[in-house]
FIRODO-46468 format. One record per residue: residue in three letters; x, y, z of N, C-alpha, C, O in turn. Coordinates in steps of 0.02 Angstrom, whole numbers, plus 50000, padded with zeros to 5 digits. Layout:
REM residues N
(ala,(X,Y,Z),(X,Y,Z),(X,Y,Z),(X,Y,Z));
...
//
This chain:
REM residues 259
(unk,(50897,50785,46330),(50851,50841,46340),(50781,50814,46351),(50761,50766,46319));
(unk,(50744,50844,46395),(50676,50820,46409),(50626,50851,46361),(50637,50905,46333));
(unk,(50569,50816,46352),(50516,50844,46310),(50488,50908,46341),(50468,50954,46305));
(unk,(50488,50911,46408),(50465,50972,46441),(50509,51031,46423),(50485,51086,46411));
(unk,(50575,51019,46422),(50621,51072,46403),(50609,51096,46332),(50611,51155,46318));
(unk,(50597,51048,46286),(50583,51066,46216),(50519,51107,46212),(50515,51155,46173));
(unk,(50469,51089,46253),(50405,51124,46252),(50415,51197,46273),(50388,51242,46242));
(unk,(50453,51207,46328),(50464,51275,46352),(50502,51316,46300),(50487,51375,46290));
(unk,(50551,51285,46267),(50590,51322,46217),(50546,51341,46158),(50552,51395,46130));
(unk,(50502,51295,46138),(50458,51309,46082),(50412,51367,46097),(50395,51407,46052));
(unk,(50391,51373,46159),(50346,51428,46179),(50385,51491,46194),(50355,51545,46201));
(unk,(50451,51485,46199),(50494,51543,46215),(50471,51578,46278),(50469,51639,46282));
(unk,(50454,51538,46329),(50431,51565,46392),(50479,51545,46448),(50508,51491,46445));
(unk,(50489,51588,46498),(50530,51568,46555),(50497,51511,46592),(50437,51513,46604));
(unk,(50535,51461,46611),(50505,51403,46645),(50480,51420,46715),(50511,51459,46751));
(unk,(50425,51390,46733),(50398,51396,46800),(50393,51327,46831),(50382,51277,46796));
(unk,(50402,51323,46895),(50400,51259,46929),(50326,51240,46940),(50290,51275,46975));
(unk,(50304,51185,46911),(50233,51166,46916),(50212,51152,46988),(50251,51126,47028));
(unk,(50151,51170,47004),(50125,51160,47071),(50126,51087,47091),(50142,51070,47148));
(unk,(50109,51043,47044),(50108,50972,47060),(50178,50945,47075),(50185,50897,47113));
(unk,(50229,50975,47046),(50297,50955,47062),(50315,50976,47132),(50350,50941,47169));
(unk,(50291,51035,47152),(50305,51059,47219),(50275,51011,47271),(50304,51000,47324));
(unk,(50218,50984,47255),(50187,50935,47301),(50231,50873,47308),(50234,50843,47362));
(unk,(50265,50854,47255),(50311,50797,47258),(50368,50813,47306),(50387,50771,47347));
(unk,(50396,50873,47301),(50451,50893,47345),(50426,50896,47417),(50462,50874,47463));
(unk,(50367,50921,47428),(50340,50925,47496),(50334,50855,47527),(50342,50847,47587));
(unk,(50320,50806,47486),(50309,50738,47510),(50374,50698,47514),(50383,50658,47560));
(unk,(50418,50708,47466),(50475,50663,47457),(50543,50693,47475),(50593,50656,47477));
(unk,(50548,50758,47486),(50611,50788,47505),(50608,50807,47579),(50578,50857,47597));
(unk,(50637,50765,47621),(50629,50772,47694),(50646,50842,47720),(50609,50866,47763));
(unk,(50699,50875,47698),(50716,50941,47726),(50670,50998,47703),(50676,51054,47727));
(unk,(50624,50984,47657),(50584,51037,47627),(50550,51082,47679),(50553,51143,47674));
(unk,(50520,51052,47729),(50484,51090,47779),(50527,51136,47821),(50503,51184,47850));
(unk,(50593,51121,47824),(50639,51162,47864),(50673,51215,47823),(50709,51257,47850));
(unk,(50663,51215,47757),(50695,51265,47714),(50657,51331,47717),(50596,51332,47727));
(unk,(50693,51385,47710),(50661,51451,47707),(50627,51459,47639),(50639,51419,47593));
(unk,(50585,51509,47633),(50550,51522,47570),(50600,51534,47514),(50591,51511,47458));
(unk,(50653,51571,47529),(50705,51585,47479),(50740,51521,47458),(50753,51511,47399));
(unk,(50757,51479,47507),(50791,51416,47491),(50746,51371,47448),(50770,51339,47401));
(unk,(50682,51369,47463),(50637,51328,47424),(50633,51352,47352),(50634,51312,47305));
(unk,(50629,51417,47344),(50625,51445,47276),(50688,51430,47237),(50685,51411,47178));
(unk,(50746,51438,47269),(50808,51425,47234),(50816,51350,47218),(50841,51332,47165));
(unk,(50795,51308,47265),(50799,51236,47253),(50755,51216,47194),(50775,51175,47152));
(unk,(50695,51244,47191),(50650,51229,47135),(50683,51248,47069),(50678,51210,47020));
(unk,(50714,51305,47066),(50745,51327,47004),(50805,51283,46985),(50815,51268,46926));
(unk,(50843,51262,47034),(50899,51217,47020),(50873,51150,46994),(50899,51124,46945));
(unk,(50823,51124,47028),(50794,51060,47006),(50765,51065,46936),(50773,51020,46894));
(unk,(50732,51121,46923),(50702,51132,46857),(50756,51133,46803),(50746,51103,46749));
(unk,(50811,51166,46816),(50865,51169,46767),(50896,51100,46755),(50916,51084,46699));
(unk,(50901,51060,46808),(50926,50992,46799),(50879,50951,46755),(50901,50912,46713));
(unk,(50814,50960,46765),(50765,50923,46726),(50766,50945,46653),(50761,50904,46607));
(unk,(50772,51010,46642),(50769,51037,46574),(50833,51025,46536),(50832,51006,46477));
(unk,(50890,51038,46568),(50953,51043,46532),(50996,50980,46532),(51045,50976,46495));
(unk,(50980,50932,46573),(51017,50869,46573),(50979,50817,46532),(50917,50818,46530));
(unk,(51015,50773,46501),(50983,50719,46464),(50962,50664,46512),(51002,50639,46551));
(unk,(50899,50644,46508),(50872,50591,46551),(50859,50530,46508),(50826,50534,46456));
(unk,(50885,50473,46530),(50876,50411,46493),(50854,50355,46541),(50870,50357,46600));
(unk,(50818,50307,46514),(50793,50251,46554),(50823,50186,46529),(50845,50181,46472));
(unk,(50824,50135,46573),(50848,50069,46554),(50794,50018,46569),(50745,50031,46604));
(unk,(50804,49959,46540),(50762,49900,46555),(50688,49913,46547),(50647,49887,46584));
(unk,(50671,49954,46496),(50601,49965,46481),(50565,50014,46527),(50504,50022,46522));
(unk,(50602,50046,46571),(50572,50094,46618),(50547,50156,46580),(50580,50179,46534));
(unk,(50491,50182,46601),(50466,50247,46576),(50477,50299,46631),(50450,50292,46686));
(unk,(50517,50349,46616),(50532,50401,46665),(50472,50447,46673),(50447,50476,46624));
(unk,(50448,50454,46734),(50391,50497,46749),(50414,50564,46778),(50472,50572,46796));
(unk,(50368,50612,46781),(50383,50676,46812),(50404,50665,46885),(50451,50697,46908));
(unk,(50370,50621,46920),(50388,50609,46990),(50460,50586,46997),(50495,50610,47041));
(unk,(50482,50541,46954),(50551,50517,46957),(50600,50574,46947),(50648,50581,46985));
(unk,(50587,50615,46897),(50632,50671,46884),(50633,50721,46942),(50687,50745,46961));
(unk,(50575,50736,46969),(50572,50785,47023),(50606,50759,47086),(50643,50796,47119));
(unk,(50596,50696,47103),(50628,50668,47163),(50703,50668,47155),(50739,50689,47200));
(unk,(50728,50644,47098),(50800,50640,47087),(50830,50710,47082),(50880,50725,47114));
(unk,(50800,50753,47041),(50827,50820,47032),(50823,50861,47096),(50867,50901,47110));
(unk,(50769,50851,47134),(50762,50889,47197),(50817,50873,47247),(50845,50918,47278));
(unk,(50832,50809,47255),(50885,50789,47301),(50953,50812,47275),(50995,50835,47314));
(unk,(50964,50805,47210),(51028,50828,47182),(51036,50903,47190),(51091,50927,47204));
(unk,(50981,50940,47183),(50984,51013,47189),(51001,51034,47260),(51034,51085,47270));
(unk,(50978,50996,47310),(50992,51015,47379),(51066,51018,47392),(51090,51062,47429));
(unk,(51104,50971,47364),(51176,50970,47375),(51209,51035,47352),(51256,51058,47385));
(unk,(51186,51063,47297),(51218,51123,47269),(51177,51185,47280),(51184,51234,47242));
(unk,(51135,51185,47331),(51092,51242,47344),(51133,51306,47353),(51112,51359,47331));
(unk,(51191,51301,47384),(51235,51359,47394),(51297,51358,47350),(51333,51407,47347));
(unk,(51309,51302,47316),(51368,51297,47273),(51352,51319,47202),(51397,51342,47165));
(unk,(51289,51313,47182),(51270,51332,47114),(51272,51273,47066),(51307,51224,47077));
(unk,(51233,51279,47013),(51227,51224,46965),(51292,51212,46926),(51300,51160,46895));
(unk,(51338,51261,46927),(51402,51251,46893),(51439,51191,46922),(51481,51161,46887));
(unk,(51425,51174,46984),(51459,51117,47015),(51440,51051,46980),(51476,51002,46988));
(unk,(51387,51051,46942),(51366,50992,46905),(51384,50997,46831),(51351,50968,46788));
(unk,(51435,51035,46817),(51456,51044,46748),(51475,50980,46713),(51470,50975,46652));
(unk,(51498,50931,46752),(51518,50867,46723),(51462,50816,46721),(51472,50758,46702));
(unk,(51402,50837,46740),(51344,50792,46736),(51311,50804,46668),(51275,50853,46658));
(unk,(51323,50758,46621),(51294,50766,46555),(51225,50734,46550),(51180,50762,46519));
(unk,(51217,50676,46582),(51154,50642,46578),(51140,50603,46642),(51185,50588,46680));
(unk,(51077,50589,46653),(51054,50553,46712),(51017,50491,46688),(50967,50496,46653));
(unk,(51043,50433,46707),(51016,50369,46685),(50975,50339,46742),(51000,50332,46798));
(unk,(50913,50323,46729),(50869,50295,46781),(50854,50222,46765),(50828,50206,46712));
(unk,(50872,50179,46812),(50858,50107,46807),(50802,50089,46854),(50793,50123,46905));
(unk,(50763,50038,46839),(50706,50023,46882),(50724,49995,46950),(50689,50008,47000));
(unk,(50779,49957,46954),(50795,49924,47017),(50870,49909,47019),(50905,49917,46969));
(unk,(50894,49887,47078),(50964,49871,47086),(50985,49815,47039),(50944,49774,47018));
(unk,(51049,49814,47023),(51075,49762,46979),(51134,49729,47013),(51176,49762,47044));
(unk,(51138,49664,47008),(51194,49625,47036),(51249,49623,46984),(51239,49600,46928));
(unk,(51307,49647,47002),(51364,49651,46957),(51418,49602,46980),(51437,49602,47038));
(unk,(51441,49561,46934),(51496,49516,46948),(51558,49541,46911),(51555,49552,46850));
(unk,(51612,49550,46945),(51672,49578,46914),(51666,49653,46908),(51637,49686,46951));
(unk,(51695,49680,46855),(51697,49752,46848),(51654,49778,46790),(51655,49838,46775));
(unk,(51616,49735,46759),(51574,49757,46704),(51505,49776,46729),(51472,49737,46764));
(unk,(51483,49836,46712),(51417,49859,46733),(51369,49850,46674),(51378,49881,46621));
(unk,(51319,49808,46683),(51279,49784,46627),(51237,49838,46593),(51225,49833,46533));
(unk,(51216,49889,46630),(51172,49939,46599),(51210,49985,46551),(51183,50005,46499));
(unk,(51271,50002,46569),(51309,50051,46529),(51378,50024,46515),(51420,50024,46560));
(unk,(51392,50000,46455),(51459,49976,46438),(51511,50029,46452),(51503,50087,46436));
(unk,(51566,50007,46483),(51620,50053,46498),(51619,50080,46569),(51669,50105,46593));
(unk,(51561,50075,46603),(51558,50096,46673),(51578,50038,46716),(51559,49981,46703));
(unk,(51618,50051,46767),(51648,49998,46807),(51621,49994,46877),(51601,50045,46906));
(unk,(51620,49934,46904),(51601,49923,46973),(51662,49902,47012),(51714,49887,46983));
(unk,(51656,49902,47079),(51712,49883,47121),(51716,49807,47130),(51765,49783,47158));
(unk,(51667,49770,47108),(51669,49698,47118),(51599,49670,47116),(51552,49704,47095));
(unk,(51590,49608,47138),(51524,49576,47138),(51479,49605,47192),(51477,49581,47248));
(unk,(51444,49658,47174),(51401,49693,47222),(51333,49707,47191),(51325,49702,47130));
(unk,(51286,49726,47233),(51221,49749,47209),(51224,49825,47205),(51233,49859,47256));
(unk,(51216,49852,47146),(51223,49924,47135),(51155,49958,47135),(51108,49936,47103));
(unk,(51152,50012,47173),(51092,50055,47171),(51107,50120,47135),(51062,50160,47123));
(unk,(51170,50131,47117),(51190,50191,47081),(51261,50183,47056),(51298,50139,47078));
(unk,(51281,50226,47010),(51348,50224,46982),(51365,50291,46951),(51321,50326,46926));
(unk,(51428,50308,46954),(51452,50372,46927),(51521,50362,46898),(51561,50323,46924));
(unk,(51535,50396,46843),(51603,50399,46816),(51617,50471,46796),(51571,50512,46793));
(unk,(51680,50487,46784),(51697,50557,46772),(51661,50586,46712),(51632,50641,46716));
(unk,(51662,50551,46656),(51632,50578,46595),(51566,50544,46577),(51532,50565,46530));
(unk,(51548,50492,46614),(51487,50456,46599),(51428,50485,46637),(51434,50535,46672));
(unk,(51370,50453,46628),(51310,50477,46662),(51310,50461,46736),(51350,50421,46760));
(unk,(51265,50492,46771),(51249,50471,46839),(51192,50421,46833),(51139,50436,46805));
(unk,(51202,50360,46859),(51150,50309,46857),(51118,50304,46926),(51152,50296,46976));
(unk,(51052,50307,46927),(51013,50302,46988),(50960,50248,46979),(50925,50247,46928));
(unk,(50952,50204,47028),(50898,50155,47025),(50837,50185,47061),(50842,50208,47118));
(unk,(50780,50182,47027),(50722,50216,47053),(50696,50184,47117),(50674,50220,47162));
(unk,(50698,50118,47123),(50670,50089,47185),(50711,50110,47245),(50683,50119,47300));
(unk,(50777,50119,47237),(50818,50143,47293),(50804,50216,47307),(50795,50235,47365));
(unk,(50802,50257,47255),(50791,50329,47264),(50724,50343,47298),(50720,50384,47343));
(unk,(50672,50309,47276),(50605,50321,47304),(50600,50295,47376),(50571,50328,47418));
(unk,(50629,50237,47388),(50626,50209,47456),(50665,50252,47505),(50641,50267,47560));
(unk,(50725,50272,47486),(50767,50311,47531),(50741,50382,47541),(50753,50412,47594));
(unk,(50706,50409,47492),(50675,50474,47501),(50621,50471,47554),(50610,50519,47591));
(unk,(50587,50414,47559),(50533,50406,47608),(50560,50391,47678),(50525,50399,47728));
(unk,(50623,50368,47682),(50650,50347,47746),(50720,50378,47758),(50769,50342,47761));
(unk,(50723,50444,47765),(50788,50476,47777),(50820,50456,47842),(50881,50462,47851));
(unk,(50779,50431,47889),(50806,50412,47955),(50856,50355,47949),(50895,50343,47996));
(unk,(50856,50319,47893),(50904,50264,47884),(50974,50290,47866),(51023,50254,47872));
(unk,(50978,50352,47844),(51043,50382,47828),(51071,50364,47760),(51129,50378,47746));
(unk,(51031,50332,47718),(51053,50313,47651),(51016,50354,47599),(50956,50366,47606));
(unk,(51051,50375,47547),(51018,50411,47493),(51063,50407,47431),(51115,50440,47427));
(unk,(51042,50366,47383),(51083,50353,47324),(51094,50416,47283),(51146,50423,47251));
(unk,(51045,50462,47282),(51053,50523,47243),(51108,50567,47274),(51153,50590,47239));
(unk,(51105,50577,47339),(51158,50615,47373),(51225,50582,47360),(51275,50616,47345));
(unk,(51227,50516,47365),(51290,50479,47359),(51321,50489,47290),(51380,50507,47285));
(unk,(51283,50477,47238),(51311,50479,47171),(51327,50550,47149),(51377,50561,47114));
(unk,(51286,50598,47168),(51302,50667,47149),(51359,50696,47190),(51393,50742,47168));
(unk,(51370,50669,47250),(51430,50688,47288),(51492,50665,47251),(51543,50700,47251));
(unk,(51489,50606,47220),(51545,50583,47180),(51560,50633,47124),(51618,50646,47108));
(unk,(51508,50660,47093),(51519,50709,47039),(51553,50772,47065),(51594,50801,47029));
(unk,(51538,50793,47125),(51572,50850,47155),(51645,50833,47168),(51690,50873,47155));
(unk,(51657,50773,47193),(51725,50749,47205),(51765,50747,47140),(51825,50760,47140));
(unk,(51731,50730,47085),(51764,50721,47020),(51778,50787,46984),(51806,50786,46929));
(unk,(51760,50843,47013),(51770,50907,46979),(51844,50920,46963),(51860,50954,46914));
(unk,(51888,50892,47004),(51959,50899,46989),(51988,50839,46953),(52048,50832,46946));
(unk,(51943,50794,46931),(51964,50737,46891),(51986,50676,46930),(52005,50626,46900));
(unk,(51983,50679,46996),(52007,50624,47038),(51956,50610,47092),(51932,50655,47126));
(unk,(51939,50545,47100),(51895,50526,47155),(51939,50509,47215),(51961,50453,47224));
(unk,(51951,50560,47257),(51995,50550,47314),(51964,50574,47380),(51998,50578,47431));
(unk,(51900,50589,47378),(51867,50612,47438),(51877,50685,47454),(51855,50710,47505));
(unk,(51911,50721,47409),(51924,50792,47419),(51901,50832,47359),(51937,50834,47309));
(unk,(51844,50863,47361),(51822,50905,47306),(51865,50967,47303),(51901,50982,47350));
(unk,(51863,51004,47248),(51904,51065,47243),(51888,51114,47300),(51831,51131,47313));
(unk,(51941,51136,47334),(51935,51182,47390),(51979,51242,47376),(52039,51235,47364));
(unk,(51950,51302,47377),(51987,51362,47359),(52024,51392,47418),(52073,51428,47409));
(unk,(52002,51378,47479),(52032,51408,47539),(52087,51362,47565),(52073,51306,47586));
(unk,(52150,51385,47565),(52205,51342,47589),(52195,51317,47661),(52213,51261,47677));
(unk,(52166,51359,47703),(52155,51337,47772),(52104,51280,47775),(52109,51236,47818));
(unk,(52055,51282,47730),(52006,51228,47728),(52037,51164,47701),(52019,51109,47724));
(unk,(52083,51170,47654),(52118,51111,47630),(52154,51077,47687),(52152,51015,47693));
(unk,(52187,51116,47729),(52223,51088,47786),(52175,51053,47834),(52189,50998,47858));
(unk,(52120,51086,47849),(52069,51056,47893),(52041,50992,47862),(52033,50941,47896));
(unk,(52027,50995,47797),(51997,50938,47763),(52043,50876,47769),(52020,50822,47787));
(unk,(52106,50886,47753),(52153,50830,47755),(52158,50802,47826),(52158,50741,47835));
(unk,(52163,50846,47874),(52170,50824,47944),(52109,50786,47968),(52114,50730,47994));
(unk,(52051,50817,47961),(51989,50787,47989),(51967,50726,47949),(51951,50674,47978));
(unk,(51966,50732,47882),(51943,50676,47842),(51989,50616,47848),(51966,50559,47850));
(unk,(52054,50628,47849),(52101,50572,47856),(52090,50536,47921),(52087,50474,47923));
(unk,(52083,50573,47975),(52073,50543,48041),(52008,50503,48044),(52006,50448,48070));
(unk,(51954,50532,48017),(51889,50498,48019),(51887,50438,47972),(51857,50387,47989));
(unk,(51918,50444,47915),(51920,50388,47868),(51959,50329,47897),(51938,50272,47892));
(unk,(52015,50344,47927),(52055,50291,47958),(52019,50260,48018),(52025,50200,48030));
(unk,(51981,50301,48054),(51942,50275,48110),(51889,50225,48086),(51878,50174,48118));
(unk,(51857,50241,48030),(51808,50194,48002),(51841,50129,47982),(51814,50075,47994));
(unk,(51900,50134,47954),(51937,50074,47934),(51955,50030,47993),(51960,49969,47986));
(unk,(51965,50060,48050),(51982,50022,48111),(51920,49998,48148),(51924,49964,48199));
(unk,(51861,50017,48123),(51800,50000,48157),(51785,50046,48215),(51745,50028,48259));
(unk,(51816,50105,48216),(51807,50152,48271),(51773,50217,48248),(51772,50266,48286));
(unk,(51746,50218,48188),(51715,50278,48162),(51645,50288,48189),(51621,50250,48231));
(unk,(51613,50340,48166),(51545,50355,48188),(51498,50297,48173),(51502,50265,48121));
(unk,(51455,50283,48221),(51405,50229,48211),(51355,50246,48156),(51318,50203,48133));
(unk,(51355,50309,48136),(51308,50331,48084),(51332,50312,48014),(51293,50311,47967));
(unk,(51396,50296,48008),(51425,50281,47942),(51428,50206,47931),(51456,50169,47972));
(unk,(51399,50183,47877),(51401,50112,47861),(51471,50092,47839),(51512,50135,47820));
(unk,(51485,50028,47840),(51553,50003,47828),(51578,50020,47758),(51639,50022,47747));
(unk,(51533,50033,47710),(51553,50049,47643),(51596,50113,47641),(51633,50124,47593));
(unk,(51591,50153,47692),(51631,50215,47695),(51705,50199,47699),(51746,50243,47685));
(unk,(51723,50138,47717),(51794,50121,47725),(51825,50096,47660),(51885,50081,47659));
(unk,(51787,50090,47606),(51812,50062,47543),(51869,50104,47516),(51922,50077,47497));
(unk,(51860,50169,47512),(51912,50216,47490),(51889,50286,47509),(51831,50296,47527));
(unk,(51934,50336,47505),(51915,50404,47525),(51856,50432,47485),(51816,50471,47512));
(unk,(51851,50414,47421),(51795,50439,47381),(51728,50414,47407),(51680,50452,47410));
(unk,(51726,50350,47425),(51664,50323,47452),(51650,50352,47522),(51592,50361,47541));
(unk,(51703,50366,47559),(51694,50396,47625),(51659,50464,47618),(51611,50478,47654));
(unk,(51682,50505,47571),(51651,50571,47561),(51578,50564,47540),(51536,50601,47564));
(unk,(51564,50516,47496),(51495,50507,47473),(51450,50483,47528),(51393,50507,47535));
(unk,(51473,50436,47569),(51433,50410,47624),(51422,50464,47677),(51367,50471,47703));
(unk,(51474,50501,47693),(51467,50555,47742),(51418,50608,47718),(51380,50636,47757));
(unk,(51419,50622,47652),(51371,50669,47624),(51300,50645,47635),(51256,50684,47652));
(unk,(51288,50580,47624),(51222,50552,47636),(51199,50566,47708),(51143,50589,47719));
(unk,(51243,50552,47755),(51225,50559,47826),(51217,50633,47844),(51173,50651,47883));
(unk,(51259,50676,47816),(51256,50747,47830),(51187,50775,47812),(51160,50815,47850));
(unk,(51159,50754,47755),(51096,50782,47734),(51035,50744,47760),(50979,50770,47757));
(unk,(51045,50683,47785),(50987,50645,47810),(50984,50642,47886),(50930,50641,47916));
(unk,(51043,50641,47919),(51045,50635,47992),(51095,50686,48020),(51137,50669,48062));
(unk,(51090,50747,47995),(51139,50798,48010),(51145,50814,48084),(51201,50822,48109));
(unk,(51089,50818,48120),(51092,50834,48191),(51130,50781,48230),(51168,50796,48276));
(unk,(51120,50718,48211),(51155,50664,48245),(51230,50665,48229),(51271,50652,48272));
(unk,(51246,50680,48166),(51317,50684,48147),(51351,50742,48183),(51408,50735,48205));
(unk,(51316,50798,48189),(51344,50856,48224),(51360,50840,48297),(51410,50862,48324));
(unk,(51317,50800,48328),(51327,50781,48398),(51382,50729,48405),(51420,50730,48453));
(unk,(51386,50683,48357),(51432,50627,48362),(51502,50644,48337),(51552,50623,48367));
(unk,(51507,50682,48282),(51571,50700,48253),(51569,50774,48233),(51564,50790,48174));
(unk,(51574,50820,48282),(51566,50891,48267),(51617,50919,48218),(51601,50962,48178));
(unk,(51679,50895,48221),(51730,50920,48175),(51714,50900,48103),(51720,50940,48057));
(unk,(51694,50837,48094),(51676,50813,48028),(51614,50849,48002),(51612,50870,47944));
(unk,(51565,50857,48045),(51505,50894,48026),(51522,50965,48006),(51497,50990,47956));
(unk,(51564,50998,48046),(51582,51068,48032),(51616,51076,47965),(51607,51126,47931));
(unk,(51657,51027,47947),(51691,51030,47883),(51641,51026,47825),(51646,51064,47777));
(unk,(51594,50980,47830),(51544,50974,47778),(51498,51035,47776),(51477,51057,47723));
(unk,(51482,51061,47835),(51442,51122,47838),(51476,51179,47801),(51444,51216,47765));
(unk,(51540,51185,47811),(51577,51240,47779),(51584,51228,47704),(51583,51275,47665));
(unk,(51591,51165,47683),(51597,51150,47612),(51531,51162,47576),(51528,51197,47526));
(unk,(51477,51132,47601),(51412,51138,47568),(51378,51205,47583),(51330,51224,47550));
(unk,(51404,51241,47634),(51376,51306,47655),(51303,51298,47677),(51261,51342,47665));
(unk,(51290,51242,47709),(51223,51228,47735),(51230,51197,47805),(51281,51167,47821));
(unk,(51178,51205,47845),(51179,51180,47913),(51116,51139,47927),(51068,51164,47957));
(unk,(51114,51076,47904),(51054,51034,47916),(51035,51028,47989),(50976,51026,48006));
(unk,(51085,51025,48033),(51070,51020,48105),(51034,51083,48129),(50988,51079,48170));
(unk,(51056,51140,48104),(51023,51203,48122),(50952,51205,48098),(50908,51232,48131));
(unk,(50940,51176,48039),(50871,51174,48013),(50827,51132,48058),(50770,51149,48071));
(unk,(50854,51076,48081),(50816,51032,48126),(50798,51069,48190),(50744,51059,48218));
(unk,(50844,51111,48214),(50831,51149,48275),(50784,51208,48263),(50765,51243,48309));
(unk,(50766,51218,48200),(50719,51271,48184),(50750,51338,48175),(50717,51390,48181));
(unk,(50814,51339,48160),(50846,51403,48147),(50898,51394,48093),(50923,51339,48083));
(unk,(50913,51448,48057),(50961,51447,48003),(51025,51479,48027),(51024,51534,48056));
(unk,(51081,51446,48015),(51146,51472,48035),(51182,51496,47972),(51189,51457,47925));
(unk,(51205,51557,47971),(51244,51582,47915),(51314,51553,47917),(51348,51559,47968));
(unk,(51335,51523,47862),(51402,51493,47859),(51438,51518,47798),(51495,51499,47786));
//
């Protein structure tokens, strides 16, 4: 729980989104300028609830600032802008590390019990019942450069959506049977194409590790380079548009599409 949340509860007042936090979103959340007034207001409230109601912890002597919380919560909120905060029901805490960590084997040094895929440099980590770990240097850098198509916050929180059914398989819970059929068909084809080296040039090779990583990487690209993904892989883009109920490409074109 944050001290800010305790303060609001002590005053028994409804929380308001501070003006200085809004300035952070204006600067660090690339889609902000393309959002409607209603979308901005709802995103602020979602971000605020993440800041107030989730436990925030730091590692390696880091002091978590308001800016860190707003940047991370703002990006996480964008993913569930139309899905609702209930989609993050399995997010108990958010762990912020100062920088990437090199992991050898499967032991993750910051949080005992959290596993890595091998000797890699981690900028984030997620497990079903554990915290979401975000490295601040990655989150802040990628927020400033969405054109690169990488965003550790989108990536790790997409894993949490995937984990809603308890399995990291690249398929979050889908209520519409017809969408399940589309999902399996399109995602399988695109995932296999990446494995053959024939996938979208927008997707980095890490998308081929497993279906769960494919979904997380595609989510990054969908929210950072949506117009390019829509042009390059319209079926894949359409599937994500229907799942997230958002149209980033439409926002870039200056219009909102109801989905």
